[in-house]
N, C-alpha and C positions, 0 to 999 in steps of 0.2 A: 472656651474649649476649641481645639483645632481638630477638624475632621481627619479621618484616616487617609483620604486621598492626598490631602495637603502634606501630611507627614511623609507619605510614600514618595511624592515628587521631590520633597526636600531631601529625603534620604538618597535618592538617585543623584541629585545634583551635588551633594556633598560627599558621595562615595561611601557612606556608612553601610549601605546594604548592597551586597554584591550578587544576590540572586533572588528570585521570586520566593514568596513565603506563603504557605497555606495556613488557614485558621484551624484551630483545634476543633474537634468534634463536628466537622462539616464534611459533607459528601458533595463533591463538585461533579455535575453531570454534563458531559460534552456530547456533541454530535461530531463524528469523525468520518471523513471520506478520503480515499486514496484513488486517484484517477491516473491512467496511463493512456497516452495517445501516440499513434505511429502514423506518419504520413510523409509526403514530400516536404521539402524544406519550407517553402512559402505557402503551402496549402492551408486553408482555414481549418481550425481544429474541429469545427462543426461537422466536417465530412471525413474525419479521421477514423481509422480502426482503433479499437481499444476496449477497455472495460473499467468498471468502477467497483471498488470494495467499500461499503459503507457500514457503519456500526455506531452503537452508543459506546461511550467510554466513561467509566466512573473512576474518580481520583479522590483519595483521601489521605490525610496525614496519619502515619503510624507512630512516629517517634520524632522528637526534636532533642538534639543534644543539649542537656541542661547547662553546659559550659559554653555553648556556641550556637546561637540561633540560626546560623547559616548552614548548619549540618543537620539534614533532615532525612527521614525515610518516608517515601510515599508509595502507596499501592495503586496500581493501574489495572483496571479490569475491562476487557473488551466484551461487549454483549450485543445481542440482536444483530448478528452479522448478515449482511445482504450482498449479493453479487449481481451485477447487471451491466447493461450497455452504458458506455460513457456518453453516447449521443442517442437521441430518440430515434427509434427505428421501427418499421412495421413488424407485427408479430412474425410474419413469414420469414423475415430476415434477422430475427432475434434468436441467437443460439441459446440464450438463457430462458426463453419463454417456456412456462409450464414446468420448470425445474426448481425444486426447493434448494435452499443454500446447502442443506445437509447432503443432498444428492450431488450437487455440483462439486463441493469441496471434499465430501466424505465425512462420515460421522467421527472417525478417529481424529482427523485433522481439525474439524470444527470444535471438538471438545478441547483439543490442545490449544487452539487459538484463543479460546475463552477462559483458559486458566490464567489467574492474575500474575502479574510480575511486580517486583519491588525494586525501586530505585533509591540509591543513597545519593543525595545531592549535597555537594560541598561547595559553598560559594557559587551556587547556580550551575555547577558542572556535575555531570554524572560520574560519581566516583566508583560506584559498583552497580552492576546490573544483575539482579537475582531472578533466576527462572528455574525450571525443572530440567534435570539432566535427561539426556536421551530423547528430548522432545524433537519432533521433525524439524529439520533445518529451515524448511519453508515457513512454518508458523513462527519459529523463533526469529527469523529475519523480519517478518511483518511486525512483531513486537519491538524489535530493535529500531525499526523505522519510526514507530510511534514514540518510543522512549527517547530517541534522539531529539525530538521536538521540544522536550522539556528542558533542554540544555541551553542556557543563555546567560549572558552577563549584562548587568545594568549600567555599565559605563562604556563610553566609546573607546575604541582602540582595537589593536590586533591581538590575536590569541592563537595558540596551537591547541586544537581540540581533537579528542578522539570520539568518534561517533560511528554509526553504521558504515559510513564511507571510508573509514580509516582515520589516520592521524592527518588532519588537514589544517592549512593556514586559513584562518577565519578573521573577518573584520566586522566590528560592530559599530553601528551608528545609532545613538540614542537621542531622541527628541521628545521631550515631555513623556507622555505615556505610550510612546511607540518606539519599538526597537527593531532595527533592520540588521539581519545577519547575512553577510555575503561569504560564501565558502568557495575558495579556489580549488575546484575539483581536480585540476591537473597537478596540484601539490599533494594530493592525498596519498599517504603511504599505506598501500594495501596490496595483497598478493594479486598480481595482474596476470591474466592469460591472454595470449594473442601474439601477433607478429605483423610486420608491415612489409611492403615491397622494397626492394633494394634501391630502385631509382625513384626520386621524388615525382617525376612526371607520371609514372605508372601507379603512384600511391594515392592515398586518400587523406584529405585534410579533415581534422576534427576540431570542434569547438564545444566546450561544455561550460555551463553557467549554473549557479545555484543561489537563490535568494529566499530568505524567510522573513516575513513581517509579523511581529508580535504586537498585539494591542493589549495593554495591561490595565487592570482596574483593581483597586483595593489590595494591592501588593501581590496579586496573582494574575494568571493568564485569562484574558477575556476571549481572545481569538488568535489563531495562528493560520497564516497562509504561506505555504512553501511551494516553490516551483523550481524544477530542475529541467534544464534543456540540454540535449545532446544533438549536435548536428554533424553530419558526415557529407563531404563533398568530394566527388571524383576530380582529381587535379586536371585530368585531360579533358574533362567536360563538366564544368561546374554546374550546369543545369541539372545534372544527374546527381542526386543525393538523397538523404533521408534525415528525418528528425524524430526523436523520441522526447516527449514531454511527460514529466511525472509531476502531478500536483497533489498536495496534501492540504486538508483543511480541517481545523479543529475549532469548534465554536462552543462556548459555554452556554448551556440552555437553562440551568437552574442550580441553586445551591440549597441543599437540604441538610437536616440534622443527620449526623453520621456517627460512626463508632468512635469511642474514646481512644486516647493515646495508650501505647504499651509502655509500661515502666521499664527502665533499664538504663545502664550507662554505656554498654558496649553494643555496637551495631550487630555483631555476629549473634549475640545472645537474643537480641530482639527478633532477628529474622528467624532463628530456630524456634522461638516461642510461637511465632506466627504459623510456621509450617516447617518441620524438620527436613522435608524433601528439597527445600530451596538450596541452590548452589549458586555461587558467583560465576557467571560466564562472561566472556568478552562482549563488549558492546559492538565491536567490529563484526561485520557480517561474516557468516561462514559460507564457504562454497557449497552450492547445491546443484546437483545434476539430475535432470529428469530423464527417465528411460523412455525410449520410443517403443511402444508395445506392438505397433502394427507396421513398423518399417521393414522393407524387404532386406534380405541378406545381401552381402556383397555379390554372391553368385547370381542371385535373382536379378539384382540391378544390372549386372553386366549382360545378362541374357536379353534384357529389355532394350539395350542400347547398341549391342555389338554390330548390328546391321549398318549403323551409321559410321563405323570405324574402318571400313575397308579402304585401301589406298586410293582407289579411284574416286572416293567421296571426300577426300581430305581438303578439297577447296570449297566445301560447303559449310555454312554456318552451323548446320545441325551436327557436324563432326566436332566443332569447337564446343558446342553446347554439351554434347554427350561426354566429352573429355573432362569438362569442369565438374559436372555432376558426379562423374566416376571418381574424380579426385576427392570430392567431399566424402564419398562413401568409403574410399580406401583409408582415409584418415581415421575412421572409426573402427577399422578392421584389425584383426590379429595377423601375425606373420603367417600362420597356417592357412587362414582364409585367402590371403593374397597368393601364396604359393599354389594353392589349389587351382586358381584361375590361370596363372602363368603356365603351369605344367600341362594344362588340358587344352590350351588354345593352339590354333593352327598357325602356320608360318606367315600367312598374309596379315593376320591381326596382331601377332605377337609384338611387332615394333611399336604399335600404338599402345598396347598394354604396358610395355616398358616405359614409354613416355609418361603415362599417367602414374604408374607406381613410383617412378623416380621423382616426379614432380610433387607427389604427396608429402615428401620430406618428413616422414615420421620415423622413429626408431624401428618400428615393425616393418615398414615398407623398405627401408634401406637394408635391413637384415635379410628380407625375403629376396630382393633383387640380387644382392651379392651372393647369396647361397645358390641362386639359379644360374647366374652367368659363370661360365668357365673360360677364363682368359687364356687358358692353355689350348683351347679348341678354336682353330681358325675358321671353322665352318659357321660359327655363330657371330662372326665379326660385325655383321649388320646390326644385330641386337646390342652388341657391346658399344658400337658407335652411338646408337640412339640413347643408350644409358648415359654415356659420357657427355653428350651434348645437353641432355636434360639436366645433368649435374652443373654444367657450365651456365645454364640459364636459371639455375636455382634462385628462387625469389628471396629466401632467407636461409642460406646455407649455414651449417654449424661446423664446429671443429671436428666432430666425428666423421663427417663426410670427407673432408680433406685428408684426415688421418687414414681413412679407408683407401682412398685413391693413392696416397703415397705408398702404402703397403703393397697395393697391386702393382705399382710401377717398379718396385724393388723385386717383385717376383717374376716368374716366367710369363711372357706374353707371346703367343704364337704369331700374331700378325703385327708386322712392323708399323703399319699405318695406324693401328689401334694404339700402339705404344706412343706414337707421335701425338695422336689425338689426346691421349690421357695426360701427357705432360702439359699440353696447351691448355687443357681444361683446368689443371691444377693451378696454372697461372691466373685464370679467371677467378677461381675461388679465393686465391690469396688476395686479390684486389678487393673482392667483395667483403671479406672478413676484415681486411685492414681499413676499409671505408667505415666499418662499424667499430673501430677502435679495438680490433682483435689482432693487431700485428704482432703482439708479444705472446700470443697463445702458443704453447709448445708445438702444436701441429703446424702452425704457420711458420714459425721459426725454422722447423725441420725442413719444410717444403722449400722455403726460400734458400736455405743452405744447400740443399740437394741440387736445385736448378743452377744456382750461381757457380757452385764448385764443379759440377759436371760440364758446364759450358766452358770453363777455363781449361778443362782437361780434354775436351772433345777434339778428335783429329779428323774424323770424316765430315765432309761438308753437310751431309744429310743430318747428322747429329747436331752440328753447330746451328743449322737452320731451325731444328726442332726446339732447342732451348731458347733461341732468340724469339721464336713465336710465342713461347710460354711467357717470356719477359714482356712481349708486346701486349699481352693480356694483364700481367701482374702490375705493370707500371710502377716498379719499385724505384724510389729515388736513388738507392745505392747501386742500381744497375746502370745508371746513366754513363759512367766512365767506360764500362764494358761495351755498351752500345756504340759509343763514340769511336772506340777502337775498331770495331768491326765495320762500321759505316765508312771509315776513312781508309782502312788498310786492306779490305777484302774486295773481291770482284763479284759480279753477277748477283744471283739471288740473295747471297749472304749480306752483301753490302746494302742491297735494296731493303731487306727485311729489317735490318738494324736501323736504317734511316726512317722507314715508315713507323717503326716502333717509337722512335723519338718524336715523330710527328703527333702521336697520340697523347703525349704528356701535356698537362696544363702549362701554359706559358710561364707561370710562376716558378716552375722547376727548371726552365731553360736558362741556365747560368751564362755568364760571360764566356766561359770555356766552351759551352755547347755552341753558342753563336759563332765563336771564332772558328770552330771546327767546320760548321756548316758553310761559312764563308770560304774556307780553304777548299772544301769539296766543290762548291759551285764554281768558284773561279779557277779551280784546278791548279792551286799554288804548288802542290807537292807531287801530284801525279794526275794522269788522265782518268776521268771517271765516265761511266755510262750516262746517257741523257736522263734515264729514269731516276738515277740517284741524284744527279745535279738539280733536276727540277723539284724533287722532294726537299732537298736542302734549301732551295730558294723559297719554297712554300713555308718551311719552318721559320726562316728569317723574317719573311713578310708577315707572318701570323703571330710574332712574339715581340711586339713593340719595337720595331726596327728603328735604328738611328737614321738621321738624315744621310750620313755617308754610306750606310749599308744600302739604303734604297737607291741612292745616286749611282753607286758602283754597279748594282744590278741593272739599272736602266742604261748605263753606258755600255754594258756588255752586249746589249741587244744590237745585232748587226755583225758581231764578231763570233756568233755561235753557229753551229750547224743549221742548215736552212730551216727545217721544221721546228727546231728548238727555238729559233728566233721568233717564229710566229706564235709558238706556244707561250713563251714568256711575255710577249706583247699582249696576248689575249688574257693572261693571268693578271697583268697590271690593269687592263681595261675593266676586268671583272671586279677587282678590288674597288675601283672608282665607282662603277655603276651600282654595285651592291652596298656601297657605303660601309665597307669593312673597317675594323679598327685602325688599320694602317693607312687608310685613304687620305687622312689629313697630311701625313708626312709625304705621301706620294705626290699630292697636289703642290706641296711646297717645292719639292725637287723639280717638278715639271715647269716651274717658273724659269728654270735655267734652260736656255735654248740649246745648250750642248746635249742635254738629256732629252729634250722635247723638240724634235724637228721632223720634217717630212720624211727624210731619208730613213730614220729609225722607225717611224710609225706607219710606214707603207710596205712593210715586209710581206712578201708573198709566202703562201703556204696554206696547208689545210688543217694543221693542228689547232686546237681551240680549248678554252676553259671558260665555262659559263655557269652562273648560279642564278637561281630564281626561287620563287615561293610555290610550294605545292598548295598550302593552305595558310591563311592568316586569320586568326580568331582572337577573341577576347581572353581565352584561357591558354591556348597553346597555338603555336605556329609551326609549320614544317617547311624546310627548304630542301631543294635538290641542287646538287652540283654535278656537272658533267664535264670531264676533261678528257681529251683524246690527243695522244702524242704519236706521231708517225715517224718512221725513219725517212731519210732523204729519198729512198727509192719508192716510197708510197705504201710500204707495208706497215700495218698496225704495230706499234711498239707497246702502247699501253692505253687501255680504255678504263676510265674510273668513274663510277656513278655512286654518289653518296646521297642518302636521305637522313636529315637530322631533324629532331623534334626538340623544341625548347619552349620554356616559359620564362618568367622574370627571374627565376631563381635556379633553374637547372637546365641541363641539356642531355639529350639521349641520342647517341649515334645509332639510329634505327637500322640502317643497312648500308653496306658498302659492297659493291661487286667490282672487282678489278680483273680485267682480262689482259694478260701480258703475252707478248710474243717476242722472240729474238732469234737472230741467226738464220733468217729466212731469205736473205738477199741472194744466196747462191742459186735458189730455185729459179729466179728470173734474171740471173746473170748481172746483178746490180752490185755496186760497190758499198760495203758497210760504212757507216758513219765512224768518225774518229772515236777510238776507245772501244769499239765493238767488233773489231776484226776477228777476234778469236772466240767469239761466243758460240756455244753449241746451239743447234736448232731446238727450239722449245716453245711451247704454248701452254698456258694454264690459266686457272682462275683461282682467285682468292676472295674470301668473303668475310665481312664482319656483320654480325646480326645481333642487335640489341646489346651493343658494347662488348660483344664477345667475338674475338678472332677465331674463325674456324680453320680446320686443317685445309690447306690449299689442295686443289684438284688439278692434275696434270692431263692436258689433252694429248700431247705427245712429247717425247724426249729423245732427241737425236735425229739425224737425217733419215736413218733406216725406218724408224718408227713413224716419222712424218710421212714418208712415201707410202708405206703400207696402209696407213689410215686415210691418206688422201684418195687412194684408188678404191678403198672399200667404204668410203664415207657415205652415209645415208642422209646427212644433214640433220639428224635427230639431235636435240639438245642433250647435254650431259647434266644430270641432276647434281646440284650443289648441296642443297639441304631440303629435306622433306620430313615433315613431322608435325607434332603438336607441342606448342610452347605455352607455358604458364607465365603470364606477364604480371598482371595485377593480382596480388595475393595479400589481402588485408583481413585480419580477424581480430576482434576485440570483444572482450566480455566486460560488462559493466554492472556494478551493484547500484541499483536505484535507491534513493533515500527512503522510499516508501516500503522497501523490502524485496520486491521481485528482482530477478536477474534479467539483464538485457544483453543482447549480442548484436554485433554488426559484422557482416562478412561480405567482402567484395572479391570476386574472382573474375579475371579477364584472361582469355586465352586466344591463341591463334592456331589455325590450321594453315600451314604454310608450305609452299612448293616453289622453290627458286631453282631455275635451270638456266644454263647458258651454253651457247655453242659458237663455233667459229667455222665458217665455210670459206673455201679458197678455190678460185677457178683460174687456172693458168690460161685456159682457152680464151676466156673473156677478160682476163687480167682484172679480176674483181674479187674483193673479199667482203665478207659480211659477218658481223658479230650480233648475237641476239641474246638478250637477258630478259627472261620472263619471270615476273614475280606474281604468283597467284596466292591470294590471301583471303581467308575467311576469319572474321572476328566475332567473338561472342563475349559479352560481359553480363554477369549477374550480381546484383547486390541484394542481400537479404538482411533486413533489420527486424529483430523480433524481441518481444518481451514474453518470458516464460514464467508463469506463476504456478506451475505444477498442475493446477486444476484447469487452467486455460492458457491458450497461446494467442497472441495477436501480433501481427507483423505486416511487412510490406516487401514484396519482391519486385525489383526493377531489372529489366533485361534490355540490352542493346545488341543488335546483330547486323553485320554487314558483310558483303562479299565484293571483292574487286580484283582486277588484274592490271598490273602496270608493266608495259613492254618498253624496252629500250633496244632499238635497232640502229646499228651504224653500217652503212654501205659505202665501200670505197672502190672507185674505178681508177686504176693506176696505169691506164694506157696512154696518158698524157701528163704533162706537168705544167702548172700545178694540178694535181689529180683531184677528181671530184669526190667530195665526201658529203654524205647526207646522214644526219642524226635525227632519229624520231623517238619521241617519248610520249606514249599514249596511255590513258587510263580509260577502261571500258565503262559502260553504264553500270552503276553499282546499286543494288537493292539495300535499303537501310530500314530497319524496323526497330521500334521501341515499345515496350509494354510496361505497365505498372499494375500490380495485383496486390490489393489489400485484403487481409483475411483475419478471421477470428475462428478459433476452433476449441472444442472440448475433447478430452480423451475418449469419450464415447463415440466420436466420429462425426458429431454434428458440427457443421462448418458453414461459415458465411464468407463469400468472396465477392469482390468488386474489381473488375478488370477494365482498364482503358488502354488504348494503344494507337499507334500511327505507323503506317508503312508508306515509304516513298521511294522513288527511283531517282538517284542522283545522276545527273547527266555525265556522260563521258567527256573526256577532255584531251585534246592534243596540245601538249605544252609547246609554246611558240619558240623557245630557245632564242636564237638571235637572228636578225635579218639576213646576215651573210649565209647562215645555214639554210634558211628558207630559199634563198636564190639558188644555192647549190643543189638542193633537193629537186627543184624543178628541172635542172639540167640532167640530173641522174635519171629521173623517171622518164624524161623525154628520150634519153638514149636507150633506156631499157625497153621502151615500147616499140623501138625499131629493131629489136633483136630477139633471138630465142631465149627462153628462160632455163634451158637445160644446163645442168651443172656437171662438170668433169666429163 
């Protein structure tokens, strides 16, 4: 005779049995536990927050199909439920101490949890899951998690299975009496809630794994060990992250005599015979939301944080913290609750409220803010601008937002600057939606058509510039021919905006036609162009895989250009070599030719410069700065450009750009304008890009009369470019754990930012100064939580920092070459990080463990280049011998 184990192994190997089989008239008694752990990614589980649900589980065979042994009905009953800590903890720190299971879970829920379920197994897979209708979703999901463990196949291979996690790709590995099931969680088809940040650098990376090991004996399950891991890592700082581990264990304790089989040929009739209340319900988990019974209302929460939101406090981390927690509460609020706060707040705090309400990006918050703002009223233009910029920085914009802005643009707008800002922001939204494969959405198609058609019809320079700035944000491939036309055929700001818009495109979009046009502009083949446009054209050529001849022609032009442009182009070439930019290899090849590389060409005098360097270099992300300054031949600033970019191996973020431009100022000091700039009006202004979004440019003065009036009334105070609260990292994900509970991960990162800039000009001392001040406070909060209705466990991680970055350039043009000193300084910066793990019951009993570290990051004066350091010494030596009065 052959024993049953030998027959079973033979059946597995030959493929005759496709699923486990229970013996008739037997009751299988198991011990079951479901554990959840929440902690930092590499922390040992022994110190994690979490809890354990344990119970006995009884399983018996109800019915076997007389025509097919692989078709069975089994009954599963949970009994003797216990809830406790997942790790040993002193009584004083044990939230479950002294509480019975009934008191923790509730009598109604405990009774529901212990009501039996019935599974129909067909070839080892759960064909039907029978339970009671209108049972609480939480207890139903716990049962689904247990039922899903009984689903397995007894031969190796891949399968598509439906279980509590959804329809998932699953792989089985069978070795004798052990089966390993690996589930690809990222493949699971289930209703998902959440969103991610627009830029990968600001986003969160996730990894999820699931493995279950079955040990079989006598054709049925002896033990099951299942483990599911979810890991979240902040892309910008991978040391910051979280992990949720869910473990299930089912172990056979004994086999006893059990009830006999129910006679019948149809599954439905057998189930009804057992209990007519049973209904077939999906095995896939149902969404469950728990109510917060003691949470403050939106109004109460706002009252607790409003003191931190005054304008003078916006450079503090507490402002960014309050902003993020306010957004979290707004996302749970109704339109009426939001409007109540907006309508009752004072003028000082309203801009910050508008930032938060817009950043919440819910249907209720959008409806509330659009109902409140009246674009026909010019007196509220500050609030309108804050709303529009918050839309531009939206972390996950939708079609409805763009549709709403397009409708506003078509209607009456009292303030022309708001009209300009609105269309510029529409461009930013077009780009973000297109990046997420939304280019064919009706609202996007309409917005693109509107901007492109109105640009072609625009007659006024101001309108042309407005639509070009929108295209500078949208970066539409179909807009490139239009941008080329305006870059080559127009003058002044229009040509400059078109050229700088082309500069923002990925090099893969810069076709042969684009490069030919840029070469014509730089070399002035068809007409004379301003220095600013020519140098932008050169930068586009050199940054888009230039040919040997393109580089050679640019190098040969140095020496034939206006004085300061010679020096600027030479500095640009040297920066490409020093910083090992992509075109450096081609530049080095050209420099082997002595006609291009000689002392006469490389000894050009002048004060203009272009320089790049690292702000930070790290394993996760690095950031670079670039500073370039172009002067006119008379020593007056023509353009100052500071950029900060953040990048990792896969993505780049243009964090900030501040450009100060001036033109037509030579007449003030009786100097001769450079070639191509004889007819330019007196003008100075500032343009900024912030987190990949071009903002509306700010004008310091326009025209000679405006210049003189502001010169004699100047206070030297900087002009604000952007001030407000910006939501950057915005990640939210809800997860269905295999064991039944719902988990969530939410990461929010915000900035309180104040960027200002100014330009001072002294005829008496023949000196000019530009100052760009970036004051920033950052706060990031990550909250990872498992909510089981009767208990919550989770971890909150916070990071906060405050810093100021100053860029000052001082020019003394009383001699030639004039003295130029550039300074870029970062002040001492406090940096704090905290981790709080917690467990709590609805009754209010709570356990928390908090660790943290605070440090002061040293300030830094960025060295730039040696030539600049030498010049600064001369400038400050000269200044120490003279009075510092201005005008």
